[in-house]
mmCIF file of the N, C-alpha and C atoms, coordinates in Angstrom:
data_MODEL
# 
_entry.id   MODEL 
# 
loop_
_atom_site.group_PDB 
_atom_site.id 
_atom_site.type_symbol 
_atom_site.label_atom_id 
_atom_site.label_alt_id 
_atom_site.label_comp_id 
_atom_site.label_asym_id 
_atom_site.label_entity_id 
_atom_site.label_seq_id 
_atom_site.pdbx_PDB_ins_code 
_atom_site.Cartn_x 
_atom_site.Cartn_y 
_atom_site.Cartn_z 
_atom_site.occupancy 
_atom_site.B_iso_or_equiv 
_atom_site.pdbx_formal_charge 
_atom_site.auth_seq_id 
_atom_site.auth_comp_id 
_atom_site.auth_asym_id 
_atom_site.auth_atom_id 
_atom_site.pdbx_PDB_model_num 
ATOM 1   N N  . UNK A 1 1  ? -1.233 -16.208 -18.197 1.00 0.00 ? 1  UNK A N  1 
ATOM 2   C CA . UNK A 1 1  ? -0.134 -16.755 -17.407 1.00 0.00 ? 1  UNK A CA 1 
ATOM 3   C C  . UNK A 1 1  ? 1.189  -16.231 -17.967 1.00 0.00 ? 1  UNK A C  1 
ATOM 4   N N  . UNK A 1 2  ? 2.127  -15.975 -17.116 1.00 0.00 ? 2  UNK A N  1 
ATOM 5   C CA . UNK A 1 2  ? 3.426  -15.459 -17.521 1.00 0.00 ? 2  UNK A CA 1 
ATOM 6   C C  . UNK A 1 2  ? 4.343  -16.618 -17.867 1.00 0.00 ? 2  UNK A C  1 
ATOM 7   N N  . UNK A 1 3  ? 5.068  -16.481 -18.954 1.00 0.00 ? 3  UNK A N  1 
ATOM 8   C CA . UNK A 1 3  ? 6.017  -17.518 -19.349 1.00 0.00 ? 3  UNK A CA 1 
ATOM 9   C C  . UNK A 1 3  ? 7.421  -17.094 -18.953 1.00 0.00 ? 3  UNK A C  1 
ATOM 10  N N  . UNK A 1 4  ? 8.356  -18.011 -19.060 1.00 0.00 ? 4  UNK A N  1 
ATOM 11  C CA . UNK A 1 4  ? 9.752  -17.684 -18.769 1.00 0.00 ? 4  UNK A CA 1 
ATOM 12  C C  . UNK A 1 4  ? 10.273 -16.636 -19.748 1.00 0.00 ? 4  UNK A C  1 
ATOM 13  N N  . UNK A 1 5  ? 9.755  -16.617 -20.974 1.00 0.00 ? 5  UNK A N  1 
ATOM 14  C CA . UNK A 1 5  ? 10.151 -15.591 -21.942 1.00 0.00 ? 5  UNK A CA 1 
ATOM 15  C C  . UNK A 1 5  ? 9.765  -14.217 -21.414 1.00 0.00 ? 5  UNK A C  1 
ATOM 16  N N  . UNK A 1 6  ? 8.568  -14.105 -20.834 1.00 0.00 ? 6  UNK A N  1 
ATOM 17  C CA . UNK A 1 6  ? 8.146  -12.831 -20.259 1.00 0.00 ? 6  UNK A CA 1 
ATOM 18  C C  . UNK A 1 6  ? 9.092  -12.381 -19.150 1.00 0.00 ? 6  UNK A C  1 
ATOM 19  N N  . UNK A 1 7  ? 9.510  -13.320 -18.313 1.00 0.00 ? 7  UNK A N  1 
ATOM 20  C CA . UNK A 1 7  ? 10.421 -12.987 -17.223 1.00 0.00 ? 7  UNK A CA 1 
ATOM 21  C C  . UNK A 1 7  ? 11.756 -12.503 -17.784 1.00 0.00 ? 7  UNK A C  1 
ATOM 22  N N  . UNK A 1 8  ? 12.267 -13.140 -18.825 1.00 0.00 ? 8  UNK A N  1 
ATOM 23  C CA . UNK A 1 8  ? 13.536 -12.682 -19.418 1.00 0.00 ? 8  UNK A CA 1 
ATOM 24  C C  . UNK A 1 8  ? 13.354 -11.295 -20.025 1.00 0.00 ? 8  UNK A C  1 
ATOM 25  N N  . UNK A 1 9  ? 12.217 -11.048 -20.673 1.00 0.00 ? 9  UNK A N  1 
ATOM 26  C CA . UNK A 1 9  ? 11.953 -9.727  -21.227 1.00 0.00 ? 9  UNK A CA 1 
ATOM 27  C C  . UNK A 1 9  ? 11.827 -8.691  -20.117 1.00 0.00 ? 9  UNK A C  1 
ATOM 28  N N  . UNK A 1 10 ? 11.224 -9.095  -19.004 1.00 0.00 ? 10 UNK A N  1 
ATOM 29  C CA . UNK A 1 10 ? 11.014 -8.190  -17.885 1.00 0.00 ? 10 UNK A CA 1 
ATOM 30  C C  . UNK A 1 10 ? 12.339 -7.841  -17.235 1.00 0.00 ? 10 UNK A C  1 
ATOM 31  N N  . UNK A 1 11 ? 13.221 -8.821  -17.111 1.00 0.00 ? 11 UNK A N  1 
ATOM 32  C CA . UNK A 1 11 ? 14.515 -8.585  -16.487 1.00 0.00 ? 11 UNK A CA 1 
ATOM 33  C C  . UNK A 1 11 ? 14.341 -8.073  -15.071 1.00 0.00 ? 11 UNK A C  1 
ATOM 34  N N  . UNK A 1 12 ? 15.097 -7.082  -14.724 1.00 0.00 ? 12 UNK A N  1 
ATOM 35  C CA . UNK A 1 12 ? 15.031 -6.531  -13.379 1.00 0.00 ? 12 UNK A CA 1 
ATOM 36  C C  . UNK A 1 12 ? 14.033 -5.382  -13.285 1.00 0.00 ? 12 UNK A C  1 
ATOM 37  N N  . UNK A 1 13 ? 13.706 -4.780  -14.396 1.00 0.00 ? 13 UNK A N  1 
ATOM 38  C CA . UNK A 1 13 ? 12.807 -3.623  -14.383 1.00 0.00 ? 13 UNK A CA 1 
ATOM 39  C C  . UNK A 1 13 ? 11.533 -3.971  -15.143 1.00 0.00 ? 13 UNK A C  1 
ATOM 40  N N  . UNK A 1 14 ? 10.383 -3.933  -14.475 1.00 0.00 ? 14 UNK A N  1 
ATOM 41  C CA . UNK A 1 14 ? 9.138  -4.268  -15.161 1.00 0.00 ? 14 UNK A CA 1 
ATOM 42  C C  . UNK A 1 14 ? 8.810  -3.271  -16.264 1.00 0.00 ? 14 UNK A C  1 
ATOM 43  N N  . UNK A 1 15 ? 8.355  -3.782  -17.389 1.00 0.00 ? 15 UNK A N  1 
ATOM 44  C CA . UNK A 1 15 ? 7.989  -2.932  -18.518 1.00 0.00 ? 15 UNK A CA 1 
ATOM 45  C C  . UNK A 1 15 ? 6.492  -2.971  -18.785 1.00 0.00 ? 15 UNK A C  1 
ATOM 46  N N  . UNK A 1 16 ? 5.811  -3.900  -18.154 1.00 0.00 ? 16 UNK A N  1 
ATOM 47  C CA . UNK A 1 16 ? 4.369  -4.032  -18.334 1.00 0.00 ? 16 UNK A CA 1 
ATOM 48  C C  . UNK A 1 16 ? 3.692  -3.910  -16.976 1.00 0.00 ? 16 UNK A C  1 
ATOM 49  N N  . UNK A 1 17 ? 2.478  -3.403  -16.957 1.00 0.00 ? 17 UNK A N  1 
ATOM 50  C CA . UNK A 1 17 ? 1.785  -3.321  -15.668 1.00 0.00 ? 17 UNK A CA 1 
ATOM 51  C C  . UNK A 1 17 ? 1.474  -4.704  -15.110 1.00 0.00 ? 17 UNK A C  1 
ATOM 52  N N  . UNK A 1 18 ? 1.498  -4.818  -13.816 1.00 0.00 ? 18 UNK A N  1 
ATOM 53  C CA . UNK A 1 18 ? 1.109  -6.053  -13.149 1.00 0.00 ? 18 UNK A CA 1 
ATOM 54  C C  . UNK A 1 18 ? -0.417 -6.041  -13.084 1.00 0.00 ? 18 UNK A C  1 
ATOM 55  N N  . UNK A 1 19 ? -1.034 -7.078  -13.643 1.00 0.00 ? 19 UNK A N  1 
ATOM 56  C CA . UNK A 1 19 ? -2.484 -7.071  -13.821 1.00 0.00 ? 19 UNK A CA 1 
ATOM 57  C C  . UNK A 1 19 ? -3.245 -8.035  -12.924 1.00 0.00 ? 19 UNK A C  1 
ATOM 58  N N  . UNK A 1 20 ? -2.539 -8.854  -12.150 1.00 0.00 ? 20 UNK A N  1 
ATOM 59  C CA . UNK A 1 20 ? -3.244 -9.797  -11.285 1.00 0.00 ? 20 UNK A CA 1 
ATOM 60  C C  . UNK A 1 20 ? -2.376 -10.136 -10.076 1.00 0.00 ? 20 UNK A C  1 
ATOM 61  N N  . UNK A 1 21 ? -3.035 -10.702 -9.077  1.00 0.00 ? 21 UNK A N  1 
ATOM 62  C CA . UNK A 1 21 ? -2.291 -11.117 -7.881  1.00 0.00 ? 21 UNK A CA 1 
ATOM 63  C C  . UNK A 1 21 ? -1.317 -12.244 -8.215  1.00 0.00 ? 21 UNK A C  1 
ATOM 64  N N  . UNK A 1 22 ? -1.705 -13.138 -9.125  1.00 0.00 ? 22 UNK A N  1 
ATOM 65  C CA . UNK A 1 22 ? -0.805 -14.225 -9.533  1.00 0.00 ? 22 UNK A CA 1 
ATOM 66  C C  . UNK A 1 22 ? 0.445  -13.667 -10.205 1.00 0.00 ? 22 UNK A C  1 
ATOM 67  N N  . UNK A 1 23 ? 0.268  -12.684 -11.055 1.00 0.00 ? 23 UNK A N  1 
ATOM 68  C CA . UNK A 1 23 ? 1.394  -12.063 -11.730 1.00 0.00 ? 23 UNK A CA 1 
ATOM 69  C C  . UNK A 1 23 ? 2.279  -11.332 -10.713 1.00 0.00 ? 23 UNK A C  1 
ATOM 70  N N  . UNK A 1 24 ? 1.667  -10.644 -9.786  1.00 0.00 ? 24 UNK A N  1 
ATOM 71  C CA . UNK A 1 24 ? 2.397  -9.961  -8.711  1.00 0.00 ? 24 UNK A CA 1 
ATOM 72  C C  . UNK A 1 24 ? 3.258  -10.968 -7.946  1.00 0.00 ? 24 UNK A C  1 
ATOM 73  N N  . UNK A 1 25 ? 2.683  -12.094 -7.568  1.00 0.00 ? 25 UNK A N  1 
ATOM 74  C CA . UNK A 1 25 ? 3.427  -13.109 -6.829  1.00 0.00 ? 25 UNK A CA 1 
ATOM 75  C C  . UNK A 1 25 ? 4.559  -13.689 -7.680  1.00 0.00 ? 25 UNK A C  1 
ATOM 76  N N  . UNK A 1 26 ? 4.306  -13.873 -8.961  1.00 0.00 ? 26 UNK A N  1 
ATOM 77  C CA . UNK A 1 26 ? 5.334  -14.380 -9.865  1.00 0.00 ? 26 UNK A CA 1 
ATOM 78  C C  . UNK A 1 26 ? 6.546  -13.443 -9.878  1.00 0.00 ? 26 UNK A C  1 
ATOM 79  N N  . UNK A 1 27 ? 6.298  -12.142 -9.980  1.00 0.00 ? 27 UNK A N  1 
ATOM 80  C CA . UNK A 1 27 ? 7.396  -11.178 -9.997  1.00 0.00 ? 27 UNK A CA 1 
ATOM 81  C C  . UNK A 1 27 ? 8.105  -11.112 -8.652  1.00 0.00 ? 27 UNK A C  1 
ATOM 82  N N  . UNK A 1 28 ? 7.378  -11.263 -7.561  1.00 0.00 ? 28 UNK A N  1 
ATOM 83  C CA . UNK A 1 28 ? 8.031  -11.313 -6.248  1.00 0.00 ? 28 UNK A CA 1 
ATOM 84  C C  . UNK A 1 28 ? 8.960  -12.519 -6.159  1.00 0.00 ? 28 UNK A C  1 
ATOM 85  N N  . UNK A 1 29 ? 8.491  -13.640 -6.677  1.00 0.00 ? 29 UNK A N  1 
ATOM 86  C CA . UNK A 1 29 ? 9.281  -14.876 -6.635  1.00 0.00 ? 29 UNK A CA 1 
ATOM 87  C C  . UNK A 1 29 ? 10.577 -14.727 -7.429  1.00 0.00 ? 29 UNK A C  1 
ATOM 88  N N  . UNK A 1 30 ? 10.551 -13.954 -8.518  1.00 0.00 ? 30 UNK A N  1 
ATOM 89  C CA . UNK A 1 30 ? 11.720 -13.817 -9.385  1.00 0.00 ? 30 UNK A CA 1 
ATOM 90  C C  . UNK A 1 30 ? 12.530 -12.539 -9.149  1.00 0.00 ? 30 UNK A C  1 
ATOM 91  N N  . UNK A 1 31 ? 12.113 -11.747 -8.187  1.00 0.00 ? 31 UNK A N  1 
ATOM 92  C CA . UNK A 1 31 ? 12.819 -10.496 -7.889  1.00 0.00 ? 31 UNK A CA 1 
ATOM 93  C C  . UNK A 1 31 ? 14.195 -10.796 -7.297  1.00 0.00 ? 31 UNK A C  1 
ATOM 94  N N  . UNK A 1 32 ? 15.180 -9.994  -7.648  1.00 0.00 ? 32 UNK A N  1 
ATOM 95  C CA . UNK A 1 32 ? 16.529 -10.114 -7.085  1.00 0.00 ? 32 UNK A CA 1 
ATOM 96  C C  . UNK A 1 32 ? 16.549 -9.398  -5.739  1.00 0.00 ? 32 UNK A C  1 
ATOM 97  N N  . UNK A 1 33 ? 16.246 -10.126 -4.682  1.00 0.00 ? 33 UNK A N  1 
ATOM 98  C CA . UNK A 1 33 ? 16.146 -9.551  -3.353  1.00 0.00 ? 33 UNK A CA 1 
ATOM 99  C C  . UNK A 1 33 ? 17.501 -9.104  -2.805  1.00 0.00 ? 33 UNK A C  1 
ATOM 100 N N  . UNK A 1 34 ? 18.575 -9.522  -3.416  1.00 0.00 ? 34 UNK A N  1 
ATOM 101 C CA . UNK A 1 34 ? 19.913 -9.179  -2.920  1.00 0.00 ? 34 UNK A CA 1 
ATOM 102 C C  . UNK A 1 34 ? 20.587 -8.095  -3.758  1.00 0.00 ? 34 UNK A C  1 
ATOM 103 N N  . UNK A 1 35 ? 19.806 -7.357  -4.548  1.00 0.00 ? 35 UNK A N  1 
ATOM 104 C CA . UNK A 1 35 ? 20.371 -6.338  -5.433  1.00 0.00 ? 35 UNK A CA 1 
ATOM 105 C C  . UNK A 1 35 ? 21.190 -5.300  -4.666  1.00 0.00 ? 35 UNK A C  1 
ATOM 106 N N  . UNK A 1 36 ? 20.844 -5.037  -3.423  1.00 0.00 ? 36 UNK A N  1 
ATOM 107 C CA . UNK A 1 36 ? 21.544 -4.009  -2.645  1.00 0.00 ? 36 UNK A CA 1 
ATOM 108 C C  . UNK A 1 36 ? 23.011 -4.358  -2.382  1.00 0.00 ? 36 UNK A C  1 
ATOM 109 N N  . UNK A 1 37 ? 23.354 -5.621  -2.504  1.00 0.00 ? 37 UNK A N  1 
ATOM 110 C CA . UNK A 1 37 ? 24.718 -6.056  -2.243  1.00 0.00 ? 37 UNK A CA 1 
ATOM 111 C C  . UNK A 1 37 ? 25.591 -6.088  -3.489  1.00 0.00 ? 37 UNK A C  1 
ATOM 112 N N  . UNK A 1 38 ? 25.018 -5.709  -4.628  1.00 0.00 ? 38 UNK A N  1 
ATOM 113 C CA . UNK A 1 38 ? 25.753 -5.759  -5.889  1.00 0.00 ? 38 UNK A CA 1 
ATOM 114 C C  . UNK A 1 38 ? 26.792 -4.640  -5.966  1.00 0.00 ? 38 UNK A C  1 
ATOM 115 N N  . UNK A 1 39 ? 27.957 -4.966  -6.525  1.00 0.00 ? 39 UNK A N  1 
ATOM 116 C CA . UNK A 1 39 ? 28.985 -3.958  -6.791  1.00 0.00 ? 39 UNK A CA 1 
ATOM 117 C C  . UNK A 1 39 ? 28.712 -3.232  -8.097  1.00 0.00 ? 39 UNK A C  1 
ATOM 118 N N  . UNK A 1 40 ? 27.818 -3.782  -8.894  1.00 0.00 ? 40 UNK A N  1 
ATOM 119 C CA . UNK A 1 40 ? 27.479 -3.199  -10.192 1.00 0.00 ? 40 UNK A CA 1 
ATOM 120 C C  . UNK A 1 40 ? 26.322 -2.217  -9.994  1.00 0.00 ? 40 UNK A C  1 
ATOM 121 N N  . UNK A 1 41 ? 26.576 -0.943  -10.237 1.00 0.00 ? 41 UNK A N  1 
ATOM 122 C CA . UNK A 1 41 ? 25.555 0.078   -9.999  1.00 0.00 ? 41 UNK A CA 1 
ATOM 123 C C  . UNK A 1 41 ? 24.310 -0.141  -10.862 1.00 0.00 ? 41 UNK A C  1 
ATOM 124 N N  . UNK A 1 42 ? 24.480 -0.645  -12.077 1.00 0.00 ? 42 UNK A N  1 
ATOM 125 C CA . UNK A 1 42 ? 23.309 -0.865  -12.939 1.00 0.00 ? 42 UNK A CA 1 
ATOM 126 C C  . UNK A 1 42 ? 22.402 -1.953  -12.361 1.00 0.00 ? 42 UNK A C  1 
ATOM 127 N N  . UNK A 1 43 ? 22.987 -2.965  -11.736 1.00 0.00 ? 43 UNK A N  1 
ATOM 128 C CA . UNK A 1 43 ? 22.190 -4.016  -11.084 1.00 0.00 ? 43 UNK A CA 1 
ATOM 129 C C  . UNK A 1 43 ? 21.470 -3.429  -9.879  1.00 0.00 ? 43 UNK A C  1 
ATOM 130 N N  . UNK A 1 44 ? 22.177 -2.614  -9.110  1.00 0.00 ? 44 UNK A N  1 
ATOM 131 C CA . UNK A 1 44 ? 21.571 -1.971  -7.951  1.00 0.00 ? 44 UNK A CA 1 
ATOM 132 C C  . UNK A 1 44 ? 20.407 -1.075  -8.368  1.00 0.00 ? 44 UNK A C  1 
ATOM 133 N N  . UNK A 1 45 ? 20.639 -0.249  -9.381  1.00 0.00 ? 45 UNK A N  1 
ATOM 134 C CA . UNK A 1 45 ? 19.606 0.687   -9.849  1.00 0.00 ? 45 UNK A CA 1 
ATOM 135 C C  . UNK A 1 45 ? 18.380 -0.063  -10.363 1.00 0.00 ? 45 UNK A C  1 
ATOM 136 N N  . UNK A 1 46 ? 18.617 -1.104  -11.167 1.00 0.00 ? 46 UNK A N  1 
ATOM 137 C CA . UNK A 1 46 ? 17.501 -1.885  -11.712 1.00 0.00 ? 46 UNK A CA 1 
ATOM 138 C C  . UNK A 1 46 ? 16.730 -2.584  -10.598 1.00 0.00 ? 46 UNK A C  1 
ATOM 139 N N  . UNK A 1 47 ? 17.435 -3.125  -9.629  1.00 0.00 ? 47 UNK A N  1 
ATOM 140 C CA . UNK A 1 47 ? 16.782 -3.801  -8.511  1.00 0.00 ? 47 UNK A CA 1 
ATOM 141 C C  . UNK A 1 47 ? 15.956 -2.838  -7.670  1.00 0.00 ? 47 UNK A C  1 
ATOM 142 N N  . UNK A 1 48 ? 16.495 -1.645  -7.451  1.00 0.00 ? 48 UNK A N  1 
ATOM 143 C CA . UNK A 1 48 ? 15.771 -0.640  -6.678  1.00 0.00 ? 48 UNK A CA 1 
ATOM 144 C C  . UNK A 1 48 ? 14.505 -0.198  -7.415  1.00 0.00 ? 48 UNK A C  1 
ATOM 145 N N  . UNK A 1 49 ? 14.608 -0.020  -8.724  1.00 0.00 ? 49 UNK A N  1 
ATOM 146 C CA . UNK A 1 49 ? 13.440 0.367   -9.518  1.00 0.00 ? 49 UNK A CA 1 
ATOM 147 C C  . UNK A 1 49 ? 12.383 -0.737  -9.502  1.00 0.00 ? 49 UNK A C  1 
ATOM 148 N N  . UNK A 1 50 ? 12.830 -1.986  -9.657  1.00 0.00 ? 50 UNK A N  1 
ATOM 149 C CA . UNK A 1 50 ? 11.892 -3.109  -9.650  1.00 0.00 ? 50 UNK A CA 1 
ATOM 150 C C  . UNK A 1 50 ? 11.209 -3.225  -8.294  1.00 0.00 ? 50 UNK A C  1 
ATOM 151 N N  . UNK A 1 51 ? 11.969 -3.041  -7.227  1.00 0.00 ? 51 UNK A N  1 
ATOM 152 C CA . UNK A 1 51 ? 11.377 -3.156  -5.903  1.00 0.00 ? 51 UNK A CA 1 
ATOM 153 C C  . UNK A 1 51 ? 10.364 -2.037  -5.657  1.00 0.00 ? 51 UNK A C  1 
ATOM 154 N N  . UNK A 1 52 ? 10.661 -0.840  -6.110  1.00 0.00 ? 52 UNK A N  1 
ATOM 155 C CA . UNK A 1 52 ? 9.711  0.270   -5.968  1.00 0.00 ? 52 UNK A CA 1 
ATOM 156 C C  . UNK A 1 52 ? 8.425  -0.028  -6.739  1.00 0.00 ? 52 UNK A C  1 
ATOM 157 N N  . UNK A 1 53 ? 8.578  -0.604  -7.933  1.00 0.00 ? 53 UNK A N  1 
ATOM 158 C CA . UNK A 1 53 ? 7.422  -0.971  -8.755  1.00 0.00 ? 53 UNK A CA 1 
ATOM 159 C C  . UNK A 1 53 ? 6.586  -2.041  -8.042  1.00 0.00 ? 53 UNK A C  1 
ATOM 160 N N  . UNK A 1 54 ? 7.261  -3.020  -7.458  1.00 0.00 ? 54 UNK A N  1 
ATOM 161 C CA . UNK A 1 54 ? 6.559  -4.087  -6.749  1.00 0.00 ? 54 UNK A CA 1 
ATOM 162 C C  . UNK A 1 54 ? 5.874  -3.550  -5.488  1.00 0.00 ? 54 UNK A C  1 
ATOM 163 N N  . UNK A 1 55 ? 6.510  -2.611  -4.819  1.00 0.00 ? 55 UNK A N  1 
ATOM 164 C CA . UNK A 1 55 ? 5.884  -2.012  -3.639  1.00 0.00 ? 55 UNK A CA 1 
ATOM 165 C C  . UNK A 1 55 ? 4.613  -1.265  -4.028  1.00 0.00 ? 55 UNK A C  1 
ATOM 166 N N  . UNK A 1 56 ? 4.664  -0.589  -5.162  1.00 0.00 ? 56 UNK A N  1 
ATOM 167 C CA . UNK A 1 56 ? 3.475  0.110   -5.646  1.00 0.00 ? 56 UNK A CA 1 
ATOM 168 C C  . UNK A 1 56 ? 2.363  -0.896  -5.969  1.00 0.00 ? 56 UNK A C  1 
ATOM 169 N N  . UNK A 1 57 ? 2.726  -2.001  -6.615  1.00 0.00 ? 57 UNK A N  1 
ATOM 170 C CA . UNK A 1 57 ? 1.743  -3.039  -6.944  1.00 0.00 ? 57 UNK A CA 1 
ATOM 171 C C  . UNK A 1 57 ? 1.189  -3.689  -5.682  1.00 0.00 ? 57 UNK A C  1 
ATOM 172 N N  . UNK A 1 58 ? 1.990  -3.753  -4.632  1.00 0.00 ? 58 UNK A N  1 
ATOM 173 C CA . UNK A 1 58 ? 1.512  -4.367  -3.390  1.00 0.00 ? 58 UNK A CA 1 
ATOM 174 C C  . UNK A 1 58 ? 0.335  -3.605  -2.801  1.00 0.00 ? 58 UNK A C  1 
ATOM 175 N N  . UNK A 1 59 ? 0.274  -2.296  -3.037  1.00 0.00 ? 59 UNK A N  1 
ATOM 176 C CA . UNK A 1 59 ? -0.855 -1.528  -2.509  1.00 0.00 ? 59 UNK A CA 1 
ATOM 177 C C  . UNK A 1 59 ? -2.176 -1.967  -3.148  1.00 0.00 ? 59 UNK A C  1 
ATOM 178 N N  . UNK A 1 60 ? -2.116 -2.486  -4.356  1.00 0.00 ? 60 UNK A N  1 
ATOM 179 C CA . UNK A 1 60 ? -3.326 -2.978  -5.032  1.00 0.00 ? 60 UNK A CA 1 
ATOM 180 C C  . UNK A 1 60 ? -3.629 -4.431  -4.700  1.00 0.00 ? 60 UNK A C  1 
ATOM 181 N N  . UNK A 1 61 ? -2.606 -5.275  -4.767  1.00 0.00 ? 61 UNK A N  1 
ATOM 182 C CA . UNK A 1 61 ? -2.822 -6.721  -4.693  1.00 0.00 ? 61 UNK A CA 1 
ATOM 183 C C  . UNK A 1 61 ? -2.500 -7.337  -3.337  1.00 0.00 ? 61 UNK A C  1 
ATOM 184 N N  . UNK A 1 62 ? -1.784 -6.601  -2.488  1.00 0.00 ? 62 UNK A N  1 
ATOM 185 C CA . UNK A 1 62 ? -1.304 -7.184  -1.243  1.00 0.00 ? 62 UNK A CA 1 
ATOM 186 C C  . UNK A 1 62 ? -1.125 -6.092  -0.184  1.00 0.00 ? 62 UNK A C  1 
ATOM 187 N N  . UNK A 1 63 ? -2.194 -5.359  0.147   1.00 0.00 ? 63 UNK A N  1 
ATOM 188 C CA . UNK A 1 63 ? -2.049 -4.203  1.046   1.00 0.00 ? 63 UNK A CA 1 
ATOM 189 C C  . UNK A 1 63 ? -1.469 -4.548  2.418   1.00 0.00 ? 63 UNK A C  1 
ATOM 190 N N  . UNK A 1 64 ? -1.696 -5.749  2.889   1.00 0.00 ? 64 UNK A N  1 
ATOM 191 C CA . UNK A 1 64 ? -1.145 -6.156  4.191   1.00 0.00 ? 64 UNK A CA 1 
ATOM 192 C C  . UNK A 1 64 ? 0.237  -6.795  4.054   1.00 0.00 ? 64 UNK A C  1 
ATOM 193 N N  . UNK A 1 65 ? 0.706  -6.889  2.815   1.00 0.00 ? 65 UNK A N  1 
ATOM 194 C CA . UNK A 1 65 ? 2.031  -7.444  2.475   1.00 0.00 ? 65 UNK A CA 1 
ATOM 195 C C  . UNK A 1 65 ? 2.232  -8.883  2.980   1.00 0.00 ? 65 UNK A C  1 
ATOM 196 N N  . UNK A 1 66 ? 1.182  -9.678  2.961   1.00 0.00 ? 66 UNK A N  1 
ATOM 197 C CA . UNK A 1 66 ? 1.298  -11.080 3.360   1.00 0.00 ? 66 UNK A CA 1 
ATOM 198 C C  . UNK A 1 66 ? 2.078  -11.877 2.331   1.00 0.00 ? 66 UNK A C  1 
ATOM 199 N N  . UNK A 1 67 ? 1.786  -11.657 1.046   1.00 0.00 ? 67 UNK A N  1 
ATOM 200 C CA . UNK A 1 67 ? 2.506  -12.362 -0.021  1.00 0.00 ? 67 UNK A CA 1 
ATOM 201 C C  . UNK A 1 67 ? 3.940  -11.841 -0.076  1.00 0.00 ? 67 UNK A C  1 
ATOM 202 N N  . UNK A 1 68 ? 4.104  -10.534 0.086   1.00 0.00 ? 68 UNK A N  1 
ATOM 203 C CA . UNK A 1 68 ? 5.434  -9.915  0.078   1.00 0.00 ? 68 UNK A CA 1 
ATOM 204 C C  . UNK A 1 68 ? 6.348  -10.602 1.099   1.00 0.00 ? 68 UNK A C  1 
ATOM 205 N N  . UNK A 1 69 ? 5.856  -10.771 2.322   1.00 0.00 ? 69 UNK A N  1 
ATOM 206 C CA . UNK A 1 69 ? 6.660  -11.368 3.396   1.00 0.00 ? 69 UNK A CA 1 
ATOM 207 C C  . UNK A 1 69 ? 7.014  -12.826 3.108   1.00 0.00 ? 69 UNK A C  1 
ATOM 208 N N  . UNK A 1 70 ? 6.219  -13.470 2.284   1.00 0.00 ? 70 UNK A N  1 
ATOM 209 C CA . UNK A 1 70 ? 6.496  -14.854 1.907   1.00 0.00 ? 70 UNK A CA 1 
ATOM 210 C C  . UNK A 1 70 ? 7.793  -14.957 1.102   1.00 0.00 ? 70 UNK A C  1 
ATOM 211 N N  . UNK A 1 71 ? 8.123  -13.931 0.318   1.00 0.00 ? 71 UNK A N  1 
ATOM 212 C CA . UNK A 1 71 ? 9.287  -13.967 -0.578  1.00 0.00 ? 71 UNK A CA 1 
ATOM 213 C C  . UNK A 1 71 ? 10.443 -13.075 -0.142  1.00 0.00 ? 71 UNK A C  1 
ATOM 214 N N  . UNK A 1 72 ? 10.160 -12.007 0.573   1.00 0.00 ? 72 UNK A N  1 
ATOM 215 C CA . UNK A 1 72 ? 11.223 -11.089 0.975   1.00 0.00 ? 72 UNK A CA 1 
ATOM 216 C C  . UNK A 1 72 ? 12.100 -11.744 2.024   1.00 0.00 ? 72 UNK A C  1 
ATOM 217 N N  . UNK A 1 73 ? 13.398 -11.513 1.941   1.00 0.00 ? 73 UNK A N  1 
ATOM 218 C CA . UNK A 1 73 ? 14.273 -12.078 2.975   1.00 0.00 ? 73 UNK A CA 1 
ATOM 219 C C  . UNK A 1 73 ? 13.973 -11.432 4.334   1.00 0.00 ? 73 UNK A C  1 
ATOM 220 N N  . UNK A 1 74 ? 14.190 -12.190 5.336   1.00 0.00 ? 74 UNK A N  1 
ATOM 221 C CA . UNK A 1 74 ? 13.978 -11.684 6.714   1.00 0.00 ? 74 UNK A CA 1 
ATOM 222 C C  . UNK A 1 74 ? 15.072 -10.670 7.040   1.00 0.00 ? 74 UNK A C  1 
ATOM 223 N N  . UNK A 1 75 ? 14.665 -9.594  7.697   1.00 0.00 ? 75 UNK A N  1 
ATOM 224 C CA . UNK A 1 75 ? 15.690 -8.612  8.078   1.00 0.00 ? 75 UNK A CA 1 
ATOM 225 C C  . UNK A 1 75 ? 15.968 -8.666  9.559   1.00 0.00 ? 75 UNK A C  1 
# 
């Protein structure tokens, strides 16, 4: 199980592989979905990298993106 310490260590850019669907959902829940609106380029870059990482993990744990849609903002 992931602790809050792990989330702080993870920050915006994952450093460890996502190893389970529960972990994948945890990272989706804590992802900064509004990173694109940041004026700080480092926040934008980190958010974009994290989202790309999560999209890659979705192909393993959520190919139909059902869990993804649960957390992603509506467009």
